[in-house]
N, C-alpha and C positions, 0 to 999 in steps of 0.2 A: 349495955355494951351495944354497939351498932357496927353493920359491916355497909360501909358508905362505896358505892358503885359507882364510878363516871362512865358515860356511855354515850356514843355520839352515833346519831345516824348518817349512813354516808352513800354515797352516789353506787348503786351497783355498777362496778366496773365490767361484770361480762356482758351488759348490754350496751345500750346507747351511750355514747358520753357526747357533750354537747357544751359547745363554747358561746359565751356571747362574743359581739363584734368586740366589745373591749377588752377581751382577752380572759374574763372572767367565765368561772363556769356556770351553765345554765341550771341549776339545781333543780329548777322548777319543773322541768320538763323529762328527767330522768327519773327512772325507778330509784325507790331508795329502799336499803336496808341497816338492818342492824351491824356495826362495825364488828367484823368478826374475830378479833382477840378481845373484845368486850365481852363478847359472851361466854368466853373463858374466864374472863375476871367474876360476870355474876356467877357462874358456877361454882367458882371458888368461894364466892360468898355464901351461897347457897347452901355448900357442902358444910362450911364451917356452922352456919345454921342448925343444921340437922344435928351437930355435936354439940349446941349451944342453945336450946330451945327459946330459951329467955331473951336472945340475941334479935334482931331485926335487920332487914335488908332494905337500905334505903338507896334508890337511886337517884341520879345527879346527872342532867344533860342540857347542853347551851344547843339551845337550836331556835328555829321558827315553829310555828304553832303545829305545823302536822305532825312533827316527832311527838307530839302526842299518843299516837298509834304507835308508834316503836314501846314507849312506855308501858305502855297498857298491856303489850307482848310478853315482856319482862314481868310485869305483875304477875300476868297469869300463869309465869312460870315458877311464881312461888317469893318473889319478891313483896315487902311487905308496906313500902311509900315510894312515892316519885314523885320529883321536884324538878320544873323544868325553867330553864333560866333562859327568857327569851324576852328579848328588846330590839328594835331597831339600832338604838345606840352601840347594841353588843356586834350588830351585823359586820362581817369584813375581818374580824378579828385575827391576827396571826399566833402562832404560839404563845408568845410573850403574854400578849392580851388575853387570850383564851385561858391561860394558866391562873394568872392574874382573877379572872371572873370567876372561875370555878373556885378558886380557894376561899375569894371573899363569900362566898355561898356556901361553902362547907362551914366558914367561919361564922355565916349569919345561922345556918343549922345550928351548929354545935358541936366543937370536936371534945370527946370525953376521955379520959385516961384511957379508957379498954378499947378504944374504937379503932379500926383498922381501915384504912382505904385502898380500893382495889380498882386498878386501870388495866387496860389491854396495853398489851405490849406498844403498838403505835395503831394510827388509822389507815386505811387503804387509801384514803386520798389526798394524803401528805406524807405518810413515811416517815415522819421526823422522830417518831419517840420520843417526842421532848415535851409533851404536857404533863405526862406523871411525874416525872422528876422536878419539873418546874413548879408543879401545885406543892410538892413536898419542902421546896426551898421555899416559897411562899412562908408555908405553915410552920416552916421550923421542925421540921420530924423527922424520922431516920427514913429512909427508901431502901427498898431492896427491887433490882431491876431484873427482867427474865427470868421471873421465878417458873421452875418446871414441878417443882414439888414442895409442898408448903403445910406445916405442921403449928396449931397453936394450943398452948399448955398455960393457963393462968393467963399472963401478962407478957408471955417470953413466944416469940415469934422466931421458928426455925425454916428456913428456906433454903432450898439449893436452886442453884443459879446454874442455868445452861449457858456456856461461851462456845466460843467458834473452838477450842481446843481441850475443852474436858468440861468438869463442874466444880462449882465453888459452893461449900455451904457457909450460910450466914446466920447469924442469929441477935435478933434485937427485941428491944421491948415496944410494946404499945404507948401511945397511939403512934402508928406508923403506916407507910404507902408501899402497895408493891405494886408489880406491874407482871401482867399473867401472859404467857403463850401458850400455845395451841397445844404444846406437848405436855400439857398441865393436867387436862381433862376433858372428857367430853361432854360438852352443853348439854341439860335434858330438855325433855320438849315442855311446852306447854299441856295442862292438863284440865280435865273438861270442868274439874272444880274451880280451879283457878282462872279458866273463861267466863264461868259465870260469877266467880265474885271479883271480880279485878277493877269492875268498875263501880264498887264499893269501897274500895281501898283510897286510903287518904292521895289527893294527888295538889301540889301547890305549882302554881307559876311567881317563879324570882322576875320581878321586871325593873327595868334599870332605877325606881325609885324604890322599889325594895333594898336594891344593895350599894346605892350611891353614895351612902356616907360609910362603908364599909373599909375600914383601914388599909384593907391590902390591896385594895383596887386605886391606881392613879386614874383619874379620870382622863386625862391627856393622852393616857396610852392605850386605849381599848379603842373598838372599832375599827373600820376601815382607816381613817384619816390619821386614828393615833396610833396604829399599829407599825413598830419600827420597820418591820419586812414588808417591801413590795414586791410583788408579784408583775415582773416586766409584762410576761406573755402565757397564755394556756391554749395549747391549739391540741386537735385531734392527731395523733399519727397518720402517715400516710399509709392507704391501702396498699398491699403486697398484692403481686400480681399473680394470676393462678398457676399453680404447678403444673408440669408436663409430666404426662405417664408414658415409658417406652415400655412397647409390650413385646413379650418372649425373653429369650435367655440365650440366645447364640451371638457369635461372633457378629453377626450383622447388626446387632441391637447396641452393641459394645462401639462399633465403629460410629454409627449413628450419635450416639450419647459424645462421644470423641469431638467428633466433628461440630455439633452443637455447642460444644463448651469453648471450642477454639474461633468457632464463628462470634460468639459473644465475650472472647478474649478474657474468658478464666485462666485458659492454660496458654 
């Protein structure tokens, strides 16, 4: 039994956002973090492993070589193995291309009858929530999205989906894919033991040559040139002006406020 978790290293949007002259994001100059929703997916897999000690949690991530540091941190949390899908041929892939590359990597790893694939709901750098469901479609397995509660009994998965107007309980059989939301759990921390052992855990790199013959990957629809979706432009939002604080609470302050609003043609 394997719990396969797809994770992504994303720019830390709470800090500096850098954009190149061609409109693409300058990821090399930005601080990077593990995608927040993916941490909930990792925790969900680790929680099921706690209940099924013979299972192993395998991380799969597509990204540049520096993403190895993120994977080591997740191994220190308790995951068992890590696979980094990395190659220049994969760079610039949109969701369609990314999903088939990750599906090809999972197919290469081997998807068994009692396996579950975990994904975060969406990545904070794209916010599309498309990659997880597309992986399931490529692998032709059931999927359950927006999971807020999860139970596994044998090969039966029961999940509670959080919707805008309520909840939906869904049941399916493994192998399947679930996408996790932050309400599902609270991700655990790395442990001292995990930090000491993470460098000894299995770690592989799947490059282009490893996956080029995978039947789930269409070589003419991957990478920046092959991706059906093209980003026209990326830019940093304009910086808002500083606010104005009016002192006092009397009639004069109110009159000053109204005068300012009238001057700016707000009222």
